[in-house]
C-alpha positions as CSV (number, residue, x, y, z in Angstrom):
1,X,22.3,-32.5,18.5
2,X,22.9,-29.9,15.7
3,X,23.0,-32.9,13.1
4,X,20.0,-34.0,14.2
5,X,18.1,-31.1,14.1
6,X,19.3,-30.5,10.5
7,X,18.4,-34.2,9.1
8,X,14.7,-33.2,11.1
9,X,14.7,-30.2,9.4
10,X,15.4,-31.9,5.8
11,X,13.1,-34.2,6.5
12,X,10.1,-32.2,7.3
13,X,11.1,-29.2,4.9
14,X,12.5,-30.8,2.1
15,X,11.9,-27.6,-0.1
16,X,14.5,-26.0,1.6
17,X,17.2,-28.1,-0.1
18,X,15.7,-26.9,-3.4
19,X,15.6,-23.5,-2.8
20,X,19.4,-23.7,-1.6
21,X,19.9,-26.2,-4.6
22,X,18.8,-23.0,-6.6
23,X,20.4,-20.1,-4.7
24,X,23.4,-21.8,-5.5
25,X,22.9,-21.7,-9.2
26,X,22.0,-18.1,-8.9
27,X,25.7,-17.3,-7.3
28,X,27.2,-19.2,-10.4
29,X,25.4,-17.4,-12.6
30,X,25.4,-13.5,-12.8
31,X,22.7,-13.3,-15.0
32,X,20.4,-14.8,-13.1
33,X,21.3,-12.6,-10.2
34,X,20.7,-9.6,-12.6
35,X,17.6,-10.9,-14.0
36,X,16.1,-11.5,-10.6
37,X,16.6,-7.7,-9.5
38,X,14.2,-6.6,-12.4
39,X,10.8,-7.9,-10.6
40,X,9.1,-4.7,-8.2
41,X,6.9,-6.2,-6.1
42,X,7.2,-9.4,-3.9
43,X,4.7,-11.2,-5.8
44,X,6.4,-11.4,-9.1
45,X,10.0,-12.0,-7.4
46,X,8.5,-15.1,-6.0
47,X,7.0,-15.9,-9.2
48,X,10.0,-15.4,-11.3
49,X,12.6,-16.9,-8.8
50,X,10.0,-20.4,-8.8
51,X,10.0,-20.2,-12.8
52,X,13.6,-19.5,-13.3
53,X,14.2,-22.4,-10.7
54,X,11.9,-25.1,-12.2
55,X,13.5,-23.7,-16.1
56,X,16.3,-26.0,-14.2
57,X,14.5,-28.6,-12.6
58,X,14.3,-27.6,-9.6
59,X,10.8,-27.3,-7.6
60,X,9.3,-25.6,-4.9
61,X,6.1,-23.8,-4.4
62,X,5.9,-19.7,-3.7
63,X,4.6,-20.4,-0.6
64,X,7.5,-22.5,0.3
65,X,9.5,-19.4,-1.0
66,X,7.8,-17.2,1.3
67,X,8.4,-18.9,4.2
68,X,12.4,-19.1,3.3
69,X,12.1,-15.5,2.5
70,X,10.1,-14.2,6.4
71,X,12.9,-16.7,8.0
72,X,16.1,-15.6,6.8
73,X,14.7,-11.9,6.8
74,X,14.2,-13.0,10.8
75,X,18.2,-14.2,11.0
76,X,17.1,-17.8,10.5
77,X,17.3,-20.8,8.3
78,X,19.9,-19.4,5.6
79,X,18.8,-21.0,2.6
80,X,18.8,-18.0,0.3
81,X,22.3,-16.5,-0.6
82,X,22.6,-12.8,0.8
83,X,23.2,-11.4,-2.9
84,X,19.3,-12.9,-3.4
85,X,18.2,-11.4,0.0
86,X,19.6,-7.8,-0.6
87,X,17.2,-8.1,-3.4
88,X,14.7,-9.3,-1.6
89,X,14.9,-6.6,1.2
90,X,14.6,-3.9,-1.5
91,X,11.3,-5.3,-2.7
92,X,9.4,-6.7,0.2
């Protein structure tokens, strides 16, 4: 049942895979994590997150990122790494 739900979400919300993929890169590159600490407001953070991902040929929209952030702040859909979520908590 859990596997079926995961497959359904992957099909209905393909942006989650991209956001998660970029999150793995962020965790492997400390300089990226430091760069994400620079924005001081939610819009700037989301714009930077999407831009940095796009520079690595990973694409998702700002609205996709907002969905992921809001859901994760509520304790569901863990697609953003915890260190990034800590930054989000300070900004949002």
